[in-house]
C-alpha positions in Angstrom: -9.8 9.1 -17.1 -7.8 6.2 -15.9 -8.5 3.1 -17.8 -6.9 0.7 -15.7 -9.3 1.7 -12.6 -11.3 -1.1 -12.6 -14.6 -0.7 -10.1 -17.5 -3.2 -9.3 -19.4 -4.5 -6.7 -19.0 -7.7 -3.5 -21.3 -9.8 -5.1 -24.0 -9.9 -7.8 -26.5 -12.3 -6.2 -29.0 -9.8 -4.4 -33.0 -10.2 -5.2 -33.5 -6.5 -3.5 -31.5 -5.2 -6.9 -34.2 -6.6 -9.2 -35.7 -2.8 -10.1 -32.9 -0.7 -9.0 -30.3 -2.4 -10.9 -32.0 -5.6 -12.5 -34.5 -5.3 -15.1 -37.9 -6.3 -13.4 -38.8 -9.9 -13.5 -34.7 -10.7 -14.0 -34.5 -14.5 -12.8 -31.7 -15.2 -10.3 -29.9 -17.3 -12.9 -29.3 -14.6 -15.0 -28.3 -12.0 -12.4 -24.4 -12.4 -13.1 -24.9 -11.9 -16.9 -27.3 -8.9 -16.2 -24.4 -7.6 -13.7 -22.0 -7.6 -16.4 -23.6 -5.6 -18.6 -23.2 -2.6 -15.8 -19.7 -3.6 -14.4 -16.6 -5.6 -15.6 -15.3 -6.7 -12.5 -16.8 -8.4 -9.4 -15.7 -9.9 -6.0 -17.1 -13.2 -4.9 -17.6 -13.9 -1.7 -18.9 -17.2 -1.8 -15.5 -18.7 -2.5 -14.5 -17.8 1.3 -17.2 -20.6 2.3 -16.2 -23.2 0.5 -13.7 -24.3 -2.7 -16.3 -24.2 -5.9 -16.7 -26.9 -8.3 -14.7 -26.4 -11.3 -17.9 -26.6 -13.2 -19.3 -23.6 -11.2 -16.4 -21.7 -12.2 -16.6 -22.4 -15.5 -20.3 -21.4 -15.5 -19.6 -17.8 -14.2 -16.9 -17.2 -17.0 -19.4 -18.6 -19.7 -22.3 -15.8 -18.5 -19.7 -12.9 -18.5 -18.1 -11.3 -21.6 -14.5 -11.2 -22.9 -12.6 -8.7 -20.7 -14.8 -9.5 -17.4 -12.6 -10.3 -14.2 -13.6 -12.4 -11.0 -11.7 -11.1 -8.0 -11.9 -14.5 -5.5 -11.3 -14.9 -1.7 -9.4 -17.3 -0.4 -11.2 -20.1 1.4 -11.5 -19.7 5.0 -10.2 -23.0 5.7 -7.1 -21.3 4.7 -7.4 -17.9 6.7 -9.5 -18.6 9.3 -9.3 -22.6 10.3 -5.9 -23.0 9.5 -4.3 -19.8 9.7 -2.5 -19.9 7.0 -0.4 -22.8 8.6 0.2 -26.3 6.8 -2.4 -25.0 3.9 -0.6 -26.5 0.7 -3.2 -28.8 -0.3 -6.3 -26.6 0.1 -4.1 -23.7 -1.5 -3.2 -26.0 -4.8 -7.0 -27.2 -5.2 -8.1 -23.7 -4.5 -5.8 -22.5 -7.3 -6.5 -24.9 -9.7 -10.0 -24.0 -9.8 -9.4 -20.2 -9.6 -7.3 -21.1 -12.9 -10.7 -22.1 -14.9 -11.5 -18.7 -15.2 -8.7 -18.3 -17.4 -8.0 -14.9 -18.4 -10.9 -13.8 -16.2 -9.3 -14.2 -13.2 -8.5 -11.0 -11.4 -6.9 -11.0 -8.0 -7.6 -13.2 -5.0 -8.5 -11.8 -1.5 -6.7 -13.2 1.7 -8.8 -11.8 4.2 -7.9 -12.2 7.3 -10.0 -12.3 10.7 -10.0 -9.6 13.2 -8.5 -12.0 15.7 -5.2 -12.6 13.4 -2.8 -10.2 15.0 1.0 -9.6 14.4 2.1 -11.9 17.3 0.9 -14.7 14.1 3.8 -12.9 11.7 5.3 -16.2 11.5 2.7 -17.9 10.1 2.3 -15.2 7.6 6.2 -15.2 6.4 6.0 -19.0 6.1 3.0 -18.8 3.9 3.6 -15.8 1.4 6.5 -17.8 -0.2 4.0 -20.4 -1.1 1.8 -18.6 -2.9 1.7 -19.6 -6.8 3.3 -16.9 -9.1 0.7 -17.0 -11.7 -1.9 -15.5 -9.7 -2.2 -12.2 -8.1 -3.0 -11.8 -4.4 -3.9 -9.2 -2.0 -4.2 -9.5 1.6 -6.4 -7.7 4.1 -5.8 -7.2 7.7 -8.1 -6.2 10.4 -5.5 -5.0 12.9 -4.1 -1.7 12.5 -0.9 -3.3 14.2 -0.1 -4.8 10.7 0.7 -1.7 8.7 4.2 -1.1 9.6 7.3 -0.8 7.5 8.7 -4.2 7.8 5.4 -5.8 7.0 4.7 -3.8 3.8 8.3 -4.7 2.6 7.6 -8.6 3.5 4.4 -7.9 1.2 6.6 -6.2 -1.5 9.1 -9.0 -1.5 6.5 -11.5 -2.5 4.4 -9.2 -4.5 1.4 -9.6 -2.4 -1.0 -6.5 -2.5 -2.3 -4.7 0.5 -5.6 -4.5 0.7 -6.8 -0.7 1.3 -10.4 -1.2 3.1 -12.4 1.5 4.0 -14.2 0.1 7.3 -14.0 0.2 11.1 -10.8 -1.5 11.4 -8.1 0.7 10.3 -8.5 4.5 10.2 -9.6 6.0 6.1 -6.6 8.1 6.7 -4.4 5.6 7.2 -5.6 3.6 4.2 -5.6 7.0 2.1 -2.0 7.6 2.9 -1.2 3.7 1.8 -2.2 4.2 -1.5 0.9 6.2 -1.9 2.9 2.7 -1.0 1.6 0.0 -3.1 3.3 -3.4 -2.2 2.4 -5.0 -5.8 1.5 -5.0 -9.3 -2.0 -4.4 -8.7 -4.1 -2.4 -6.0 -7.0 -3.7 -4.3 -9.6 -1.6 -2.7 -12.7 -2.7 -0.5 -15.4 0.0 0.8 -17.0 -1.9 3.1 -18.9 0.6 5.6 -18.9 1.2 9.2 -21.2 -1.7 10.1 -24.1 -4.1 9.3 -26.7 -2.4 10.5 -28.1 -1.4 6.4 -30.5 -4.4 5.7 -32.1 -3.2 2.6 -29.9 -2.9 -0.3 -32.3 -1.5 -2.7 -31.3 2.1 -2.3 -28.7 4.6 -0.9 -29.6 5.2 2.6 -26.0 6.7 3.8 -24.9 9.9 2.4 -20.8 8.9 1.6 -20.2 11.5 -1.0 -17.3 13.0 1.3 -15.8 9.2 1.7 -16.1 8.8 -2.3 -14.9 12.2 -3.1 -11.4 11.3 -1.1 -11.2 8.2 -2.4 -11.4 9.3 -6.0 -9.1 12.2 -5.1 -6.0 9.4 -4.4 -7.2 6.5 -6.9 -5.7 8.0 -10.6 -2.1 8.4 -8.6 -2.3 5.1 -7.2 -3.4 4.0 -10.9 -0.1 5.3 -12.2 1.8 3.2 -9.6 0.2 -0.3 -10.5 -1.0 -1.9 -13.5 -4.6 -1.8 -12.7 -6.4 -0.8 -9.4 -9.3 -3.2 -8.8 -12.1 -1.5 -6.2 -15.1 -3.2 -5.0 -17.6 -1.7 -2.9 -20.3 -3.6 -0.4 -23.9 -2.7 0.1 -23.4 -1.9 3.9 -21.3 1.3 2.4 -23.9 3.0 1.5 -27.4 0.4 1.1 -26.9 0.1 -2.8 -23.5 -0.6 -3.9 -23.9 -0.3 -7.9 -25.3 3.2 -6.7 -21.9 3.6 -4.9 -19.8 2.4 -7.9 -21.7 4.8 -10.3 -20.8 7.8 -8.3 -17.4 6.7 -8.6 -17.1 6.1 -12.0 -18.8 9.7 -12.9 -16.1 11.2 -10.5 -13.3 9.3 -12.4 -14.7 10.5 -16.0 -15.7 6.6 -16.7 -18.3 5.5 -18.9 -21.4 4.8 -16.4 -24.0 2.5 -17.3 -27.4 3.4 -16.1 -29.8 0.9 -14.8 -32.1 2.1 -17.7 -29.8 1.1 -20.1 -29.1 -2.6 -19.3 -33.1 -3.6 -21.0 -35.0 -6.4 -20.7 -32.8 -8.5 -23.4 -29.7 -10.3 -22.0 -26.8 -10.7 -23.8 -25.5 -14.6 -24.7 -22.0 -15.7 -24.1 
């Protein structure tokens, strides 16, 4: 068992999880606290669309136990609208809010768009030195042309992790090989699935056993090279991300919290 492999879902606010994961009649206001009884980390998608209010972030921290961690997405204002250029002000505003999580702040994902091409390397090279050193960052590219020795060296220079993403943009074989070459002191893995055709998030609809086994085979070795591996599953990967996370946990020999163990009584933090 590798204790420094932390697995969770991409988000928690899914009504379709009531029944399959959350106990019946769980209120949306209690989704996060209930989620935190099953998993100890989560990726937050909402920060991609706007910098949240400090009170909102403090509320997330208050509803989760000690040791829980949040991976936040960098706002699209920085990544997609300004394309990493002239973003000192929004970057500082985001970082100040993210720090409200205190020890519960996990890595921040810099999710670049599929049209962010290697021709924009100067923007990336100018942006990386401006990242605050007290926050860990990972970057996701959606073009294969970014995967070069030079880019890996640039990321390593600034201790930014290359996100290893199982999706349609870059072949899985390439991502698995890159697990041998981490560029930061943490690793960031994302299981996205090939498309958005799945719309029912209440159950597994695609057998991803083969893919899961391939990733589980490399995660312990990756964990030995970094302080912590953070991994997050999207509902589109197989249909119901909590089940996919539990499948990985079982293969890794990690403790698994089954839905029936969560119970009706919510914890108070």
